[in-house]
N, C-alpha and C positions, 0 to 999 in steps of 0.2 A: 544452187537454189533448187529447190524441190518444186516440180510442176504438179504434184499429187493435188487431185480435187481441184484441179485449175480449168476453167473454160476460158475459150478465147473467143473476142468478138471482133467483127469487120464490117465496115458498111460504107456505103457510096458517099457519105458525108466527109470521109476519112478519118473517121475514129477507129483506132485498133488498141484493144484492151484485153488484158487477162484479168480475168476474175477468181478471187480465192473464196475460201468460207468467209462469212460475215461481211460479204459484199454485196452492193444491190446495185442492179443495172435497170434503168427504165428508159425505153425508145420508144417515143411516137413516131411512127412513119409518115403521119400527116399526110401530106400531097405528093410523096414519092420517096421512098430510100429502099435501096436494095440491100439486105443484111444476112451476115450469116455467123452462127453461133456453133463451135465446135470444140472438141477434147483439144486442150492445149498441149498435152503430151502423145507420143506416138508409142507409148509402152505405159502408162499410168491409166487407171480409169477414172472418170470423172462423175461426180453425183450433182445433179442440180435440178432446182425445181424452175420450170418456166411456165410463166402464166400469162395468158393473153386476154387482155379486158378491152371488150369494145368500147371506145370513145362516144362521148355524148354528142360532140362536136366533128364536123368534118371538113377537111382542105386547110387544115391549121399547117403552119410550119413544121417540118421534121424537128425533133426535139430529141437529146441525148442527155443523160445523166447517170454518173456512177459514185457511190461513196462506200467507204468501210466505216463500220462500227466496232466497236470494243464487245466482245462476247459476253462480258457480265452484264451489259445495258440490255439483255433479254433474260437474265437470272430470276426468276419469279414474279416477273412483270409482262405486261404486253408492250413490246417495244415496235412503236409505228415505224413502218418501213415504207409504204407507199399510202398516200392520200390526195386530199383535194387543196391542200394550202400551197402556196408556191414559196413562203417563206416561213416553215414550221419553226417551233421553238428547239427540236432536235432534228438533226439530217433525216430527211424523208424525201423520196422522189415523188414529184407532182405528175399526175394523171389526169387526162381531161373526162373524167367520169366521178359519179358520187358514189366512190366505193373507197374501201381502205384495206391496207393489209398490215398485219401485225406479225411478229416472230415471237416465242418465249419459249423458255426451258425450265421446265419443273423438276424439282427435287422430289423424291420420296415423301408421300404425303401431303405434298404441297397441291393448291387448285387455285384458279381464277375464275372470278365472276365476272361476265362483261354483258351488261344490259343489251337488248337487241330491241330497237323500236318496233312497233306495231307496220306491219307492211314491209319491214325489212329482212333482209336473210344472212346467215354466216354460213361459212364453209371451213371446217379445219381439218387441217392436212397432218 
């Protein structure tokens, strides 16, 4: 098994996981969790995007979610990864904030449009 592009997670809730491409992890530290993320390999590089979003509520129970998805799900469309619904139509991590994160892979000449409501903002990575 190759560990290329894999990141490891450990925390005080007992969660121990390896994340590979097309996997999402969401952790809410809530009222207290000690955690670490690190390269799962001693020899191969890892590439990841870690985003911290400040929750709108405090002192909630710690929460951990992880899921994988087929890479084809983000081809030519916005694939919801993180949002405000606890049971969305397709797997997505729940966060305590009015925010959403999507992933997309566009081919040559492809584009997407996403309306942004007045007073809202968007960040493209």
